[in-house]
ROROKOL-761991 format. One record per residue (C-alpha): residue number from 1; residue in one letter; x, z, y. Coordinates in pm, whole numbers, always signed. Layout:
<nodes>
+-----+-----+--------+--------+--------+
!   n ! res !     xx !     zz !     yy !
+-----+-----+--------+--------+--------+
! NUM !   A !      X !      Z !      Y !
...
+-----+-----+--------+--------+--------+
</nodes>
This chain:
<nodes>
+-----+-----+--------+--------+--------+
!   n ! res !     xx !     zz !     yy !
+-----+-----+--------+--------+--------+
!   1 !   M !     +0 !     +0 !     +0 !
!   2 !   A !   +281 !    +89 !   +239 !
!   3 !   A !   +453 !   -242 !   +161 !
!   4 !   L !   +140 !   -433 !   +265 !
!   5 !   F !   +129 !   -235 !   +588 !
!   6 !   F !   +489 !   -329 !   +673 !
!   7 !   V !   +434 !   -693 !   +577 !
!   8 !   G !   +129 !   -697 !   +805 !
!   9 !   I !   +329 !   -549 !  +1092 !
!  10 !   A !   +609 !   -804 !  +1041 !
!  11 !   L !   +359 !  -1091 !  +1040 !
!  12 !   A !   +189 !   -964 !  +1355 !
!  13 !   I !   +522 !   -938 !  +1536 !
!  14 !   G !   +626 !  -1283 !  +1416 !
!  15 !   W !   +294 !  -1433 !  +1520 !
!  16 !   G !   +318 !  -1266 !  +1861 !
!  17 !   L !   +666 !  -1410 !  +1914 !
!  18 !   F !   +538 !  -1753 !  +1812 !
!  19 !   L !   +249 !  -1738 !  +2058 !
!  20 !   T !   +464 !  -1647 !  +2358 !
!  21 !   G !   +608 !  -2000 !  +2368 !
!  22 !   D !   +938 !  -1906 !  +2530 !
!  23 !   L !  +1115 !  -2221 !  +2637 !
!  24 !   P !  +1491 !  -2274 !  +2613 !
!  25 !   A !  +1672 !  -2238 !  +2946 !
!  26 !   E !  +1728 !  -2614 !  +2974 !
!  27 !   D !  +1349 !  -2676 !  +2964 !
!  28 !   A !  +1268 !  -2419 !  +3235 !
!  29 !   P !  +1245 !  -2523 !  +3601 !
!  30 !   N !  +1575 !  -2518 !  +3788 !
!  31 !   T !  +1519 !  -2261 !  +4062 !
!  32 !   E !  +1708 !  -1989 !  +4242 !
!  33 !   F !  +1570 !  -1659 !  +4369 !
!  34 !   E !  +1715 !  -1379 !  +4576 !
!  35 !   V !  +1589 !  -1031 !  +4487 !
!  36 !   T !  +1625 !   -740 !  +4729 !
!  37 !   T !  +1524 !   -393 !  +4617 !
!  38 !   D !  +1480 !    -57 !  +4783 !
!  39 !   P !  +1364 !   +187 !  +4515 !
!  40 !   A !  +1365 !   +484 !  +4754 !
!  41 !   A !  +1104 !   +305 !  +4968 !
!  42 !   G !   +925 !   +150 !  +4668 !
!  43 !   E !   +989 !   -202 !  +4798 !
!  44 !   L !  +1086 !   -530 !  +4636 !
!  45 !   V !  +1136 !   -867 !  +4807 !
!  46 !   V !  +1175 !  -1193 !  +4614 !
!  47 !   E !  +1266 !  -1514 !  +4797 !
!  48 !   H !  +1280 !  -1866 !  +4652 !
!  49 !   V !  +1617 !  -1984 !  +4784 !
!  50 !   G !  +1667 !  -2319 !  +4613 !
!  51 !   G !  +1582 !  -2561 !  +4339 !
!  52 !   E !  +1247 !  -2692 !  +4226 !
!  53 !   A !   +920 !  -2598 !  +4390 !
!  54 !   L !   +676 !  -2433 !  +4149 !
!  55 !   E !   +300 !  -2437 !  +4128 !
!  56 !   S !   +144 !  -2135 !  +4294 !
!  57 !   G !     +7 !  -1899 !  +4031 !
!  58 !   S !   +258 !  -2011 !  +3766 !
!  59 !   V !   +516 !  -1752 !  +3876 !
!  60 !   R !   +493 !  -1380 !  +3809 !
!  61 !   V !   +710 !  -1099 !  +3936 !
!  62 !   L !   +734 !   -832 !  +3667 !
!  63 !   V !   +903 !   -492 !  +3678 !
!  64 !   Y !   +986 !   -316 !  +3352 !
!  65 !   E !  +1093 !    +36 !  +3271 !
!  66 !   D !  +1383 !    +10 !  +3027 !
!  67 !   R !  +1339 !   +212 !  +2710 !
!  68 !   P !  +1625 !   +244 !  +2462 !
!  69 !   I !  +1424 !   +241 !  +2137 !
!  70 !   I !  +1065 !   +130 !  +2197 !
!  71 !   P !   +966 !   -187 !  +2387 !
!  72 !   D !   +997 !   -185 !  +2766 !
!  73 !   R !   +688 !    -73 !  +2956 !
!  74 !   T !   +552 !   -290 !  +3236 !
!  75 !   V !   +553 !    -90 !  +3560 !
!  76 !   H !   +428 !   -365 !  +3791 !
!  77 !   G !   +311 !   -727 !  +3762 !
!  78 !   T !   +213 !   -965 !  +4040 !
!  79 !   V !   +110 !  -1331 !  +4028 !
!  80 !   W !   +283 !  -1518 !  +4312 !
!  81 !   E !    +10 !  -1707 !  +4498 !
!  82 !   T !    +60 !  -1904 !  +4820 !
!  83 !   E !   -179 !  -2068 !  +5065 !
!  84 !   T !     -6 !  -2405 !  +5017 !
!  85 !   G !    -39 !  -2398 !  +4637 !
!  86 !   V !   +339 !  -2426 !  +4596 !
!  87 !   V !   +618 !  -2168 !  +4573 !
!  88 !   G !   +917 !  -2343 !  +4727 !
!  89 !   P !  +1240 !  -2274 !  +4912 !
!  90 !   T !  +1203 !  -2010 !  +5188 !
!  91 !   D !   +880 !  -1873 !  +5038 !
!  92 !   R !   +900 !  -1499 !  +4982 !
!  93 !   I !   +686 !  -1225 !  +4841 !
!  94 !   E !   +710 !   -860 !  +4946 !
!  95 !   L !   +583 !   -595 !  +4707 !
!  96 !   E !   +540 !   -221 !  +4743 !
!  97 !   D !   +477 !    +20 !  +4460 !
!  98 !   P !   +563 !   +391 !  +4452 !
!  99 !   R !   +650 !   +352 !  +4082 !
! 100 !   F !   +960 !   +139 !  +4158 !
! 101 !   E !  +1279 !   +325 !  +4054 !
! 102 !   S !  +1651 !   +260 !  +4020 !
! 103 !   G !  +1744 !   +103 !  +3688 !
! 104 !   Q !  +1416 !    -84 !  +3634 !
! 105 !   R !  +1439 !   -449 !  +3536 !
! 106 !   V !  +1294 !   -717 !  +3767 !
! 107 !   V !  +1194 !  -1043 !  +3597 !
! 108 !   I !  +1081 !  -1365 !  +3765 !
! 109 !   R !   +879 !  -1539 !  +3492 !
! 110 !   W !   +736 !  -1891 !  +3498 !
! 111 !   F !   +432 !  -1995 !  +3294 !
! 112 !   G !   +390 !  -2370 !  +3239 !
! 113 !   D !   +183 !  -2598 !  +3017 !
! 114 !   A !   +461 !  -2629 !  +2757 !
! 115 !   G !   +550 !  -2259 !  +2749 !
! 116 !   Q !   +708 !  -1986 !  +2959 !
! 117 !   A !  +1055 !  -1879 !  +3063 !
! 118 !   N !  +1239 !  -1609 !  +3255 !
! 119 !   L !  +1386 !  -1774 !  +3563 !
! 120 !   Q !  +1583 !  -1468 !  +3677 !
! 121 !   E !  +1644 !  -1108 !  +3581 !
! 122 !   S !  +1799 !   -834 !  +3792 !
! 123 !   R !  +1786 !   -456 !  +3829 !
! 124 !   F !  +1666 !   -216 !  +4091 !
! 125 !   E !  +1987 !    -71 !  +4235 !
+-----+-----+--------+--------+--------+
</nodes>
């Protein structure tokens, strides 16, 4: 019975990884972002500083709490929407959340028709 439980867990994890559709780096949009953090003030600024423009709503700014053994916990998630419908060079998003802390991981993630990819990762310093 326990063996079936572990096989079921393994299949669920494998299926979940399959469904995420992570793209290889070469298939992700070529973009550059600058991330500025101020954990004491609970502030995060992300600016698109170069590369391809992206469809508004296809970019998410995610902040994770690193955990050494269990999966990281999402602290904050924001969909980057713009009035123009495009996130391009010089566009910036400013976020405030009292849960931001030093050491948390900031991920800029793109979601496209063919899959998804992390465009940049950094840390709150």
